C-alpha positions as CSV (number, residue, x, y, z in Angstrom):
1,M,7.5,3.0,33.8
2,Q,5.0,3.8,31.1
3,V,6.9,6.3,29.0
4,I,7.1,4.5,25.6
5,D,5.4,1.7,23.8
6,Q,8.7,0.1,23.1
7,A,9.2,-0.5,26.9
8,S,5.5,-1.4,27.5
9,C,4.8,-3.8,30.3
10,V,1.3,-4.7,29.2
11,L,1.7,-6.9,26.2
12,A,0.4,-9.9,28.1
13,F,-2.6,-7.9,29.4
14,F,-3.7,-6.6,26.0
15,L,-3.3,-10.0,24.5
16,R,-5.6,-11.4,27.2
17,A,-8.1,-8.7,26.6
18,A,-7.9,-9.3,22.8
19,A,-8.6,-13.0,23.5
20,V,-11.7,-12.3,25.5
21,V,-13.3,-9.9,23.0
22,A,-12.3,-12.1,20.0
23,V,-14.2,-15.0,21.5
24,A,-17.2,-12.8,22.0
25,V,-17.0,-11.6,18.4
26,L,-16.8,-15.2,17.2
27,G,-19.9,-16.1,19.1
28,A,-18.3,-18.5,21.6
29,G,-20.6,-17.6,24.4
30,L,-18.4,-15.1,26.4
31,T,-20.2,-11.9,25.5
32,A,-20.8,-11.2,29.1
33,C,-17.2,-11.6,30.1
34,A,-14.9,-8.6,29.9
35,S,-12.3,-9.6,32.4
36,A,-8.7,-9.6,31.4
37,D,-8.2,-12.3,34.0
38,L,-10.0,-15.0,32.0
39,A,-8.0,-18.1,31.7
40,P,-6.5,-18.6,28.2
41,A,-8.0,-21.0,25.8
42,P,-6.4,-24.4,25.6
43,R,-3.8,-24.7,22.8
44,S,-5.2,-26.6,19.8
45,D,-3.1,-28.5,17.3
46,S,-3.5,-25.9,14.7
47,F,-0.5,-23.9,16.0
48,S,2.8,-25.7,16.2
49,V,6.2,-24.6,17.5
50,R,9.1,-24.2,15.1
51,S,12.7,-23.3,15.6
52,L,14.5,-20.9,13.2
53,P,18.2,-20.0,13.4
54,G,19.3,-16.6,14.5
55,V,22.9,-15.6,14.6
56,D,25.8,-17.2,16.5
57,G,23.9,-20.4,17.0
58,Q,20.9,-18.8,18.7
59,L,17.5,-20.4,17.9
60,L,14.3,-18.3,17.8
61,Q,11.0,-20.0,18.6
62,A,8.1,-19.4,16.2
63,L,4.5,-20.3,16.2
64,Y,3.2,-21.7,12.8
65,R,-0.3,-22.3,11.6
66,S,-1.7,-23.3,8.2
67,E,-4.7,-21.6,6.8
68,R,-8.0,-22.2,8.6
69,V,-10.1,-22.2,5.5
70,A,-9.2,-23.2,2.0
71,P,-8.0,-21.8,-0.3
72,L,-4.7,-20.5,0.9
73,R,-4.5,-16.9,-0.3
74,Y,-1.6,-15.2,1.6
75,R,0.8,-15.6,4.4
76,V,1.7,-13.3,7.4
77,I,4.9,-13.0,9.4
78,V,4.2,-11.4,12.8
79,I,6.8,-9.8,15.0
80,P,5.3,-9.4,18.6
81,G,6.0,-6.6,21.0
82,S,8.0,-6.2,24.1
83,G,8.2,-8.4,27.2
84,C,9.2,-12.0,27.7
85,A,5.8,-13.8,27.4
86,G,5.0,-15.8,24.3
87,M,1.8,-15.6,22.3
88,G,1.2,-19.3,22.4
89,P,-1.6,-19.2,25.1
90,W,-3.5,-16.6,23.2
91,A,-2.6,-17.4,19.6
92,E,-5.8,-19.3,18.6
93,R,-8.0,-16.4,19.6
94,Y,-5.8,-13.6,18.7
95,F,-5.3,-14.8,15.1
96,A,-8.7,-16.3,14.7
97,G,-9.8,-13.9,12.0
98,L,-6.9,-14.8,9.6
99,L,-8.9,-17.4,7.8
100,H,-7.1,-17.9,4.4
101,A,-3.6,-17.1,5.7
102,Q,-0.6,-19.1,6.9
103,V,0.6,-17.5,10.1
104,L,4.2,-17.4,11.3
105,V,4.8,-15.6,14.7
106,L,8.5,-15.0,15.4
107,H,9.3,-14.5,19.0
108,K,12.2,-12.6,20.5
109,P,15.4,-14.5,21.3
110,G,15.0,-16.2,24.6
111,V,11.2,-16.1,24.6
112,A,9.3,-19.4,24.7
113,P,6.0,-19.4,22.9
114,D,4.1,-20.8,25.8
115,S,5.7,-18.6,28.5
116,R,3.4,-16.5,30.6
117,T,6.1,-14.6,32.5
118,A,5.0,-11.1,33.5
119,P,7.2,-8.3,32.1
120,G,8.5,-7.4,35.5
121,D,9.6,-11.0,36.1
122,C,11.8,-11.5,33.0
123,S,15.0,-13.3,33.8
124,A,18.3,-11.5,34.2
125,N,19.6,-13.2,31.1
126,F,16.7,-12.0,29.0
127,V,17.2,-8.4,30.3
128,Q,20.9,-8.5,29.4
129,T,20.3,-9.9,25.9
130,D,17.2,-7.9,25.0
131,A,18.2,-5.0,22.7
132,L,16.8,-3.8,19.4
133,G,20.0,-4.3,17.4
134,A,20.5,-7.9,18.5
135,W,16.8,-8.7,18.0
136,R,17.0,-7.3,14.5
137,E,20.0,-9.4,13.5
138,H,18.5,-12.6,15.0
139,A,15.1,-11.9,13.3
140,R,16.7,-11.1,10.0
141,A,18.6,-14.5,10.0
142,A,15.4,-16.3,11.0
143,V,13.3,-14.7,8.2
144,R,16.1,-15.6,5.7
145,A,16.0,-19.2,6.9
146,D,12.2,-19.3,6.6
147,A,12.5,-18.1,3.0
148,A,15.1,-20.7,2.3
149,Q,12.9,-23.5,3.6
150,R,10.1,-22.4,1.2
151,A,12.4,-21.7,-1.8
152,G,11.9,-25.1,-3.5
153,D,8.1,-24.6,-3.8
154,P,7.1,-22.3,-6.6
155,V,3.6,-21.9,-5.3
156,M,4.8,-20.8,-1.9
157,V,7.4,-18.5,-3.3
158,A,4.8,-16.7,-5.3
159,L,2.3,-16.5,-2.4
160,P,1.8,-12.8,-1.2
161,Q,3.2,-12.2,2.2
162,L,2.5,-9.4,4.8
163,L,4.9,-8.4,7.5
164,I,3.1,-7.3,10.7
165,G,4.7,-5.6,13.7
166,I,2.8,-5.3,17.0
167,S,3.9,-2.3,19.1
168,E,7.7,-2.7,19.6
169,G,7.9,-5.4,17.0
170,A,7.2,-2.7,14.3
171,E,10.7,-1.3,15.0
172,L,12.2,-4.3,13.0
173,L,10.0,-4.2,10.0
174,P,12.0,-2.1,7.6
175,A,15.1,-4.2,8.2
176,L,13.2,-7.4,7.7
177,A,11.2,-6.3,4.6
178,P,14.0,-7.0,2.1
179,E,14.2,-10.6,3.3
180,V,10.5,-11.3,2.7
181,V,9.8,-12.9,-0.7
182,S,6.7,-11.6,-2.5
183,L,6.2,-8.9,0.1
184,A,2.8,-7.4,-0.5
185,G,2.6,-4.9,2.4
186,V,3.7,-3.9,5.9
187,V,1.3,-3.5,8.8
188,L,1.9,-1.5,12.0
189,I,-0.3,-2.3,15.0
190,G,-0.1,0.1,18.0
191,S,3.1,1.7,16.7
192,S,3.5,5.4,16.0
193,G,6.0,4.9,13.2
194,L,8.2,7.6,14.6
195,N,11.8,7.0,15.8
196,P,11.4,5.7,19.3
197,L,13.3,8.6,20.9
198,E,10.8,11.1,19.4
199,A,7.8,8.9,20.4
200,G,9.1,8.4,23.9
201,T,9.7,12.1,24.3
202,L,6.1,12.9,23.4
203,Q,4.8,10.3,25.7
204,A,7.0,11.4,28.6
205,R,5.8,15.0,28.2
206,R,2.1,13.8,28.1
207,L,2.5,11.8,31.3
208,G,3.8,14.8,33.4
209,A,6.7,15.9,35.4
210,A,7.6,12.6,37.1
211,A,7.7,10.7,33.8
212,W,9.6,13.5,32.1
213,A,12.2,13.4,34.9
214,Q,12.6,9.6,34.4
215,W,13.0,10.0,30.7
216,Q,15.6,12.7,31.1
217,A,17.5,10.4,33.6
218,L,17.5,7.6,31.0
219,G,18.9,10.0,28.5
220,V,21.7,11.0,30.8
221,A,22.4,7.3,31.7
222,Q,22.6,6.0,28.2
223,A,24.9,8.8,27.2
224,G,27.3,8.1,30.0
225,D,30.2,5.6,30.3
226,R,28.5,3.1,32.6
227,P,28.6,-0.5,31.2
228,D,25.9,-1.8,28.8
229,S,25.0,-4.5,31.4
230,Q,23.8,-2.0,34.0
231,V,20.0,-2.1,34.4
232,Q,17.9,1.1,34.6
233,Q,14.1,1.2,34.5
234,G,14.0,-2.5,34.0
235,R,16.1,-2.6,30.8
236,S,19.9,-2.7,30.3
237,L,21.7,0.4,29.2
238,R,22.5,-1.5,26.0
239,Y,18.8,-1.6,25.3
240,W,18.4,2.1,26.0
241,R,21.4,3.0,23.9
242,D,20.0,1.1,21.0
243,L,16.6,2.8,21.4
244,W,18.1,6.3,21.7
245,S,19.8,6.0,18.3
246,W,17.2,3.8,16.6
247,S,16.0,5.0,13.2
248,L,12.6,3.9,12.0
249,L,10.8,6.8,10.4
250,P,12.9,7.4,7.3
251,A,12.8,3.7,6.3
252,L,9.0,3.5,6.7
253,L,8.6,6.7,4.6
254,A,10.9,5.5,1.9
255,G,9.8,1.9,1.8
256,P,8.5,0.7,-1.6
257,W,5.7,-1.4,-0.1
258,P,2.2,-0.5,0.9
259,L,1.9,0.5,4.6
260,L,-1.1,0.0,6.8
261,Q,-1.0,1.6,10.2
262,V,-3.7,0.9,12.8
263,W,-4.0,2.4,16.2
264,G,-6.5,3.0,19.0
265,A,-7.8,6.5,19.6
266,D,-7.6,5.9,23.4
267,D,-4.1,4.5,23.3
268,A,-2.5,5.2,26.7
269,R,0.9,4.0,25.6
270,V,1.5,6.1,22.5
271,P,0.2,9.7,22.4
272,A,-2.2,10.8,19.7
273,S,0.3,13.5,18.8
274,A,2.8,10.8,17.8
275,Y,0.4,9.1,15.4
276,A,-0.6,12.5,14.0
277,R,3.0,13.4,13.3
278,F,3.7,10.2,11.4
279,M,0.4,10.5,9.5
280,A,1.3,14.0,8.3
281,R,4.8,13.0,7.3
282,A,3.6,9.9,5.5
283,Q,1.4,11.9,3.2
284,G,4.3,12.4,0.8
285,R,5.1,8.6,0.7
286,V,5.4,7.3,-2.8
287,A,4.1,3.9,-2.0
288,P,0.5,3.6,-0.7
289,Y,-0.1,4.6,3.0
290,C,-3.4,3.7,4.7
291,P,-3.9,5.0,8.3
292,R,-6.8,3.6,10.3
293,R,-7.7,5.1,13.7
294,L,-10.1,3.0,15.7
295,A,-12.5,5.1,17.9
296,G,-12.5,4.2,21.6
297,A,-9.8,1.5,21.2
298,D,-6.8,1.1,23.4
299,H,-3.2,0.2,22.7
300,G,-4.2,-3.4,21.9
301,L,-7.0,-2.1,19.6
302,Q,-9.7,-3.2,22.2
303,R,-12.7,-1.1,22.9
304,P,-14.1,-2.0,26.3
305,A,-17.7,-2.9,26.7
306,E,-20.1,-0.7,28.5
307,P,-21.4,-1.7,32.0
308,D,-24.4,-3.4,30.3
309,G,-22.1,-5.5,28.2
310,Q,-22.7,-3.6,25.0
311,G,-20.3,-1.7,22.7
312,G,-17.2,-3.9,23.2
313,H,-15.1,-4.3,20.0
314,D,-12.0,-6.3,19.0
315,G,-10.1,-4.1,16.6
316,V,-7.5,-6.8,16.0
317,Q,-10.2,-9.0,14.4
318,Q,-11.3,-6.0,12.4
319,V,-7.8,-5.6,11.0
320,W,-7.7,-9.3,10.1
321,G,-11.1,-8.8,8.3
322,W,-9.5,-6.0,6.3
323,L,-6.6,-8.3,5.3
324,E,-9.1,-11.0,4.3
325,N,-10.9,-8.6,2.1
326,W,-7.7,-7.5,0.6
327,A,-6.7,-11.1,-0.2
328,R,-10.0,-11.7,-2.0
329,A,-9.9,-8.4,-3.9
330,A,-8.8,-8.1,-7.5
331,Q,-7.6,-4.5,-6.9
332,P,-3.9,-3.7,-7.0
333,G,-2.3,-2.6,-3.8
334,M,-3.3,-3.2,-0.2
335,C,-4.8,0.2,0.5
336,A,-7.1,0.1,-2.5
337,A,-8.9,-3.0,-1.1
338,L,-9.3,-1.8,2.5
339,A,-12.5,-0.3,3.8
340,P,-12.1,3.3,5.0
């Protein structure tokens, strides 16, 4: 089902596509390769795996990398999107453009960083435990633990941090923001910013009668009295019930931090109308808001190359370039330092 970005089954695909184009951008000799089936790059020693405590004894797996180039200027905490695959196989390429940043990628409970499991093959245990409310509480505890580990170092405490959500990962950002020390801004990648029920409704209507019928059936099922454990459309009713009542928009609009939102104009997972709605509502935001629409880009911010190999563009690396410019700038506020 392709109704909402929160239930997207293409995270692994767009990460592979991002990896391919990123290598081309970095001049690694793959400019003629546009296939998403390219084997991932070997893991290097720059990313390591760390465990951070969630709640009730659960451990969350995170990828950690120091800055690639001195000096260290800032730090990013990344919350990936849906699915049960990790970002480990693609992390080197995906985050290549974050040169002066420490990177912490916090995976969902039950997701191993090196897992390449396709979304449709996630284990029954993952399906039963995957829900926005549980993910939020685990992630909040993990971010608190990360802050506690750094609390004894005055330099690290003062280091600006950015909180980045990829697709479904953006649903957690307002809840995590208060736990991030020296938070300098929040970044949405491939997320409408609307409450997921509203975004999902817009997408279901865009996709036509069959998708709309599926969406309505989910609404009826989650409102019924069947047990949370029952699976529908690949997710448990617990997941759908959380999603149906999830509030994101008010917290994003009221947040005291700068907000950067980046999306692809050709996003097939989130309708343009959803991005337009959020952008209109965010104009009254007290804190800075900087929307960036990437022409020709898809949900993963990738613009495919033409048949002659020209025109391909990795929007993820463009975003990292903006953040690098911000980190170097003497201007106050994240939006002031970003190129229009």
